[in-house]
Each structure stands twice: as structure tokens, then as C-alpha cells.
C-alpha angles and dihedrals in degrees: 000000000000092000090052091055093050092046092048091049092049093048092047092048092049091047092052096041098047105030097075114085112236115258112232124200113238131209119249138173120216128195135185125191108216095210101166122117093254095050099049095216099300112170116214117201133179140166124234145164123240145149125245114242108248092219100041119034091196092068127081112193135187092037109192144138095061113194148145097049117189132176107195104322095327122097113234133186089027119159108268093021106145089220092068119084118174109028137257126357125270115206111229101175111026111190125106129168133211093235096036095237095113103036115147102166133144127160127176139166122251096273094037098239094123119052138180117184134167112176120172109232093015125053153312115231134173114175135168116189091311090170094054101073135246099002093056131087137177133195122178142153141146108300114258113191091202089069094049126091139170124194131184138095118243118237112254118232120214117203111240128213093288096091090053091056090055092051091047090049091050090049091051092052092050091047090049092047091053090047092050093046090050093051095055 
């Protein structure tokens, strides 16, 4: 009976461990058109990685690897840019949505002098050391989801042979159990 328990545990563990398809982060590009009177129609774009929410295909979670920042046609937050003090961005709130209605996103650098925030129902802010003089800039306004967009197609993941081994292992355990019960 002890062997049966170990075999059942191993088969169950392999079924659970290998049956879920791996979730791959996909590449996306987001843009927001600052259309308010103070921002003069500047469009801010950036690339990022994220994972589609399995229950809501409007949500992109685990947003990370921010890069290729542009405000209008000018690159911003580039390595070596004198306007950046403090290094790369850390993502604090990491959810974006395709239609902008569920955004909960804030990223800042280690000393919080550069900020990117898109919060549905609150505001849109892109700021680089605005308090530090000529190299800084700041654009902000109430967030308007009609001026928000995300493009990109998530990578599809195809389950490999691993789920099959879990099912085979489970089948073997059930067959063995029936054989042992029949021999008693």
C-alpha cells in the first residue's frame, strides 16, 4: 500500500506541475495622446512586456521591461539622458488595459524624480525631473481612455509533451491500483 501512495503522489505532482501551459510575456506598445490645452497634443509612447489576464482579455498584468520612451518625436528617459537621475524604472502598479478603462499603472525611478502614471479615473502623468531645471519636463491631465491605445499581439504558447506524461503517469497509477486490488 505504501508504494501505491508514493506512485499516486508522484503521478499527481507531475500532472499538476506539467499540465499548465507556460505563460509567456508578450511585447506591447502603449500610447497616450495628451490632448489637453496645456499639453498641446504631445503623444507619449513606450514599449513594455506583460501577460494577458486569463479571465479578462482586456487586462495586461505583470507589466515590466519598459523601454523606447518617446514624447512627440523626441526620445525621453534614454540611458545617458542628462534629465534622468536615479536609474531605470521600477513598476509599482503593474496593470494596463487595451481600452484604458482598467489602467492601474505607476512606474518611477529609485529616487522618484521620473514618473510615468496612467490611472483610470484619475490622471495621466509623464514627468522627468521637472523640479531640476532645464532638462526636466512634465505633462499631465485627467486620464481620458479615448486617447489611450495598446497594440501588440501576445505570443501563443503551445503545450509540449509534458502534460501527456502526467496523464500517462496518472493512468499507470490507476491501472496499477486496480491490478493490486484485484490480486488481494
